C-alpha positions in Angstrom: 6.9 -11.2 -28.7 5.2 -10.8 -25.4 1.5 -11.2 -25.0 1.5 -9.3 -21.9 -0.4 -5.9 -21.8 2.1 -3.1 -21.7 2.2 -0.7 -18.9 -0.7 -2.4 -17.0 0.0 -2.5 -13.5 -1.9 -4.5 -10.8 -3.5 -2.0 -8.4 -2.1 -4.1 -5.6 1.5 -3.5 -6.7 1.8 -0.4 -4.7 -0.6 -1.5 -1.9 0.6 -2.0 1.8 1.8 -5.6 2.6 -1.3 -6.0 5.0 -3.7 -5.3 2.1 -1.8 -7.8 -0.2 -2.0 -10.4 2.6 -5.7 -9.7 3.2 -6.5 -10.2 -0.4 -4.4 -13.4 -0.5 -6.2 -14.9 2.5 -9.6 -13.9 1.2 -8.9 -15.6 -2.2 -7.5 -18.7 -0.3 -10.6 -18.9 1.9 -13.0 -18.3 -1.0 -11.3 -20.7 -3.3 -11.5 -23.5 -0.7 -15.0 -22.7 0.2 -14.4 -22.1 3.7 -17.5 -21.1 5.6 -17.5 -17.5 6.9 -18.0 -18.6 10.6 -15.2 -21.2 10.3 -12.8 -18.5 8.7 -13.7 -16.0 11.6 -13.1 -18.7 14.2 -9.8 -19.7 12.7 -8.6 -15.9 12.4 -9.4 -15.4 16.0 -7.1 -18.2 16.8 -4.4 -16.9 14.6 -4.8 -13.4 16.0 -4.4 -14.6 19.5 -1.2 -16.5 18.5 0.3 -13.5 16.8 -0.6 -11.2 19.8 1.3 -13.8 22.0 4.2 -13.8 19.8 4.4 -9.9 19.8 4.1 -9.9 23.5 6.9 -12.4 24.0 9.1 -10.4 21.6 8.5 -7.1 23.5 9.5 -8.6 26.9 
């Protein structure tokens, strides 16, 4: 016998991948009590890194 609730789907099941990833990242940052300023600074570093990878891939 399963204790799972029948036919209850997670609202994120059909969400775009970027929304799922954003929710995961927010959870990770909050559960590790990362200060918002530190998180934003880190996100900027990650953003620049990813933009460089996209640029290199398109060359």
